[in-house]
N, C-alpha and C positions, 0 to 999 in steps of 0.2 A: 312465364318468361315475358309473355306480352305484357303484363301490367310493370314488370320491372324495368323493360325498356322504355314505356311511357313513362314511366317517372323518372328515370335518368337520363332521357335524352329530351322529352318535351316539356314536363313540369317541373324540371331545374330552371326555368327560365321565370316563371311564375313564382317567386318570393315574395314574402312579407317578412319586413324587418330581417331579411338574412337567413330566414327559415322557409325550408321547403316540406308541403305538404308529404308525408310518406305514406303512398296508398296501400302497399306491401302490409305494412303494420295495422292497418286496418282490415283487411283481408286476413290477416293471420288471426287477430281478434275473433272475427267472425266465425272462422274455421274452428278456432277452439271452442265457441261457445255453442256450435250448431251441428258439430259432427259427433257420431256416438262412439267410433272409434279413435283410441286414444294414440295410436301409432300415426295414423293418417294427419293429424294436427303436427306433432313433431317432425316428421319427413319431409310435408312441407315448408314448415320453418327452417327445417336445415338447408333445404335446396332452394328456398328463396333468399335466405340469407348469405348463401354460397353466390348466388348470382347478384345480389347487392355489392359483395366484396367485389367480385371480378370487376363489375361496372364502375364502382366509384373507390379505386383501390388509392388514388393521391388523397382524398377528404380526411379519411379517418386516421391515417397513420400505420396502420398494421392491417394484414390481412387475418380475417375472422372475427373482426369486430361486430359486424351485422349479423353475422352467423351465431354468435355466442349472445348477442342480445335476442333474436329472435327464438333462438332454443328456450332462453333463459324464461322469456315471456309466456311461450306455449307450456312449460312445465310449472308456471306460478299459475296461469288460467286454469290448468287442469287440476291441479291441485285444490286451489279456493271452489271451484265447481264440485270437485268430489268430495271435498270436507264438509262444506257450508252450505251448500244448494242443494235443495231437496225437489226433484221435479214431480209432480203429481203423477201417479199411475191410475192409468183407468181400467177398470176392471170389467168384464161383461155380467151383468147380472142377469141371473137366468129368470126367466118368469114363473111366477107361483101361482097356483089357481086360486083364483078368489072363491073363497066358501060362502059367501052371500050372493055369488051369480047363478042364475036358475038357466 
């Protein structure tokens, strides 16, 4: 909630060629990449998109634009991670007795 307020009230004044940095989009990407629970990323995207829709209703034209964008992005990132990214799994190796040790 705080990041969205910061983005819509303070960062809106700092634009580069008419574009404003979307801070919450970066946060959603990081949550999708580093969270282990699937529903946490999607629910945070839904809540954040809802708040972005509330605070910037006149800019997009219809209510639900940011919610759809954030949920679609979260689903896409989770799909790519699940299908195409393999994280290394570290297993604990048991110590074996050395037959040459006296």
